[in-house]
N, C-alpha and C positions, 0 to 999 in steps of 0.2 A: 261531140264528134259524130260524124255520119257513120252509121252501122248498117250493113246490108244495103238495100237499094233505096229505101224511103223512110228510114228511122233515124232519130237522134238519140244519143245517150248523154245524159247530163251528169258529167263527172263531179261537178260542184254541188249537185243536189239542191237546187233552189228551194227555199222554205216557203210553204204556204202559211204565212204568219197569222193571218186572221181572215175571216170571211163573214158575209152577211147575205140575207135573202129577204125578199118581200113578196107578198101575194095578194090575190083578190078574194072576193067572198066565196067563190066556189072552192078555192084552195083551202080556205078556212074550214070547210066541211070535210076535207079529205083526210087520208091516213096520216099525212106528215105535217099536219097543222102545227103541232108543238115545236117543230124545227124551224119555223119561220120567225124571223126577228120582228117583222112588221106585217100585219094583215089588215085588209080594208073590208068594210062592210058594204061597199058599193063600188061599181065599176068606174064611176066618174072621178072618185078620189079628190073631190073638191074642185075639179077643173071643168072647163066648158067643152072639151072634146076628148074622145078616147085616146087620141094620139098624145095629147098633153098629159093625160093620166098615165100613159105608157112611160113618158119621160120621168114622171114622179116615182114610178116603181124602181127604175134603175138608180135614180138619185138616192132613194132610201136604202137600197141594198149597199151602195157604195158607202154611204154615211155610216151604216151599221158596221161594215168591215173596217173602216177607218177607226171608228170609236172603240171597237173591241180590241184593236191592236194598239190603242193609244197613239194613233197617228193623226197628223193633220194633212189636209190635201196638199199643202206646200211641201210635204215630205216626199211626195210621189214624183218620180222622174217622167214616167209615161203612163198613159191609160190606153188599153186596147180593148175595144168593145164593139158590139153591133146588135142588130135586131132584124126583123123581117119587113119593116115598113119601107116604102119607096125612099131611096137615098138615105136609109138609116137615120132619118131625121130625129126620132125620139132620143137616140143615143147621142147624136151630135149636139142636140140642145141640152142634154144632160152634161156633156163635156163643156159646153159653154158655162154652165153653172159651176162645174168643178174647177175650171181654169187650170187643168193639168195638160201638158203636151200630149197630143191625142192621135192615135191611129184608129181610124174607123174601119172596121172589117166586116165582111159579109160572107157567110158560109151557110145561109139559111139556118136550119136548126143545128147545124154542126158548129156554129159560131163559138159556142162556149169552149170547146176543146181546141179550136183553131186559135183562139185568144190565149188559152192557157199554154199551149205548145209554144207559141211565139214569145209570150212573156217569159217562159222558162228559158228559152234559147237566149233571149236578151240578157237576163240576169246571170245565166250560167257563164256567159262570155264577157262579163263585166261591162255590158252595155248600159247597165243601170244597177243601182243598189236597192231601189224599191219601185216596184211596178204594180199597177192596178189592172185587173182584167175582169170582164163580166159580159153578160148577155141578158136579153129580156124579150118578152113578148106580151101582148095584150089580146085577149080573145076577141073582143068586139072590133078592135082596130084591124086585126088580121082577117077576120071574117068579112069586113067591109071591103078590104082590098082584094082578097083572093077569091071570095065566093059571093055571098049576098049579105047585106046588113042584117044583123040579128033580128031587127024589127020586122023583116020580111017574113020570118017564120018558115023558111025553106026546109023541106024534109031532107034528111041525109041517110045514105045507105049504112049498113052495119060496118062496112070497111072504113068509114070516115073516122077522124080523130078530133079531139077537143083541144083547141089551142090553149095552153096554160097562160093565165094572167099571173105573171111572176117574173122575178129578176133575181140573179145571183151575182155576187162579185167577191173577189179575193185580192189580198195583198201578197205579192211574192217579194222575198228579200234575199240578200246574199248573206244572211246571218251565219256566222261561223260556228255558233253553238247549235248544232243540229240534233243533239241528243234529246230524244223524246218529242221531236218535231215531226210534222207531216211534210214530206218533201216530194217533188216531182223527180222521177228518175229517167224517164224516156218518153219519146213521142213518136208516133207513126203517122205520117202525112198521107192521106188517102188520094186515090186517083178518081177522076170522074168516071162513073159507070152508068150507062144508059141501056136498059134492056127493052126499050121500045114501049114502055107503059105510058099511056096518055091520060089516064083517069086521075083527076086531082083529088078524088075522094078515096084513093087507095095509096096514100103516101107510104104506108108501111111496106106494102108489097113492092113499090118502086125503089125504096131505099135499102131493102134487105140485101141485094147482091153487093152493093157498095160496102155495107157493114161487114159482110162475110169476107170480102176482098181485103179490107184493112186489117181485120182480126187475123186472118191467115198470114198476111204480110208481116204483121207485128211479131208473131211467134217465129216465123221463119227468119226474119232479120236478126232477132235477138237470141235465137237458138234456145228458146224456152218452151216448156210444156205448159198447158193450161193450169196444171196443179200448182204452178208458181204463185197464182193469185187466189185470194180468198173469194173474190168476186169479179166477174166480168160483166159490166153493166152497159147496155146500149142507151142511147139518148131518148129516142121517142119512136120506136118501131111499132109499138102497140101489139095487140094480140096476133094479128096476121103477120106483120113484119118480123116479130120475134120468132114465131114458130117457123117461118120460112128461112130466116137466118140460121136458126139452130139446125134445120135439116141440111142446109148447104154446108155448114161446118162439119156435120157428121159425114156427109158424102165426101168431103175433102180429107177425112181421116183425123180431124182434130177432135179429140175426145174431151169435150167440155160437159161436165155434169149439169143436168137440168137445173138443180137447185143452186148451182154456182152461177148460172147465166140468167141475168135479170134485166129489166127494162125500166127506165125512169118513168116512162109514160104509163106503165102498169103499177108503179109503186105509189104514185102521188094521190090517186083518187080511191075512194071506197067503191066496193063492188056494186052498190046500189045507186051510184051516181050515173046519170045518163050521158056517158062519154063515148058511146059506141065502142070502137076498138081500143081506146085508151087516150092518154094525153099526148100532146105534141107541142111544137113551138120552140123558139130559141131559148125561152125562159124555162122550159121543162127540165132539161139536163142541168142548166145553170142553177136553178133554185133547189133541185134535189141534191146536187153535189155540194154546193156552197151553203148547205143547210144540213139535211139529214145525213148524207154519207160521211162528210167530214166530222160531224158530231159523233157518228158511230165509231169512226176511227179514233177519235180523241178518247172515247170511252173504252177502247181496246177490243171492240167487236170485230174489226177488220184490221189487218196489218198491211195488206197489199191488195190494191184494186186496180183494174184497168177500166177506164171510162172511154167509151166509144160513142161520140156524138155524131148523129147522122143528119144529113141535110138534103132536101129536094131543091135543086137550083132552077126552079121554074119562076116565071113572072106572069102577071095577068096578061101581058102582051104576048108572050110565047105561047101561052095556053090558047089565046084567041086565034093565033096563027097555026093552030093544030100541031105544034111541036110536041115531041116526046119529052119526058121528064128526066134530065140528067141529075144524077145523085152523087153524093160524096160522104165520106166518113173519116173523121180524125180521131186518133186514140192517144191518150196520155196515161202513163202508169204513175200511180201515186202510192207512196209507202210511208209507214211510220218508221222513222229512222231509228 
């Protein structure tokens, strides 16, 4: 049901039945390497282009999620997924392999929670019994499209972020036996917020106002306090974006403890990895959620989390035309039932 101005509450509590994640060689050296189901030792992954390797990442995450839940692809009614590449072709080509009825979605780096929110809505209202959702990104494919090919060796400022080579996917079901299961309970759909930033090397700063707006709206719509959650985690704001968002939340009167407020882009890599301000990409929040965070919930470390994935809705064309960067954030609350 609609609650407040921009939130859904899922009375039937769709179950996140199983999940899977895959990553590249840089992620294999990061803090969360043990939570990936598949890790590669090179960026090509046996393919002849980075875009094809990107497709492989998502296919592997999907196959891992299906395998861990003892599902076949034929069991899935719908697949909702997307990525950062033009016309989301890596995801669409993965959907060709999976042969599942497919919704291709684009929310830039917010795609993971856009997909989870929509999949939860569909399952909650009996639009499907089993739905697959996920998101992915590939560092070299994204760099080639949005900035410079990695072979060029272009220097980046400290505000820049490192696109995660990774994918995450999950199966949602209408399982009536929810005891001890991880479920989605609500979602807040964000508005596009544009504060006039034009620097593509400062994605965190550009996305911070959108993140703060969605988080504030979530607590207002649902009438909750931040203490309701064990963890409020953003998708890929990095150091600058997370600090800015935290300041904006404090100014709004929302009292979130610093240790309670984390960011996937700061969780995934080690401190000595050269990622400037932190990780980013559609595969950042997807691989951290559908790997580390849900594994932690399964172990009992968290009971209630709010995941807020942020996205910068620019394109190479809009940047070349000197457009500012419109941003968005979508939030989904996930609980151990």
